[in-house]
C-alpha positions as CSV (number, residue, x, y, z in Angstrom):
1,M,0.2,19.0,-7.9
2,T,-0.7,21.9,-5.7
3,E,-2.7,19.6,-3.4
4,W,0.6,17.7,-2.7
5,F,2.3,21.0,-1.6
6,T,-0.7,21.9,0.6
7,L,-0.7,18.4,2.1
8,V,3.1,18.6,2.9
9,S,2.8,22.0,4.4
10,D,-0.2,20.9,6.5
11,V,1.0,17.6,7.9
12,G,4.6,17.4,7.2
13,F,6.9,15.6,4.9
14,P,7.3,12.3,6.9
15,V,3.6,11.8,7.0
16,V,3.2,12.4,3.3
17,V,6.0,9.9,2.5
18,T,4.5,7.3,4.8
19,L,1.1,7.6,3.2
20,Y,2.6,7.3,-0.3
21,L,4.5,4.2,0.6
22,L,1.5,2.6,2.3
23,H,-0.5,3.3,-0.9
24,R,2.1,1.7,-3.1
25,I,2.5,-1.4,-0.9
26,E,-1.2,-2.1,-0.7
27,A,-1.5,-3.6,-4.2
28,K,1.5,-5.8,-3.5
29,L,0.0,-7.1,-0.3
30,D,-3.3,-7.9,-2.1
31,T,-1.3,-10.0,-4.5
32,V,0.5,-11.8,-1.6
33,V,-2.9,-12.6,0.0
34,L,-4.3,-14.0,-3.2
35,S,-1.2,-16.1,-3.7
36,I,-1.5,-17.6,-0.2
37,Q,-5.2,-18.3,-0.7
38,H,-4.4,-20.1,-4.0
39,L,-1.6,-22.0,-2.3
40,T,-3.8,-23.3,0.5
41,D,-6.4,-24.4,-2.1
42,E,-3.8,-26.3,-4.1
43,V,-2.5,-28.0,-0.9
44,K,-6.0,-29.1,0.0
45,K,-6.4,-30.9,-3.3
């Protein structure tokens, strides 16, 4: 937890929030990419 406080004090609150949100959305974007690839495979059949 102290590393979060150090990070906030070094780079600022908006940067930390942005990095956190990008980290959370990454997994969801991977799921979307896999779904689109599956959809194109199904359409080709």
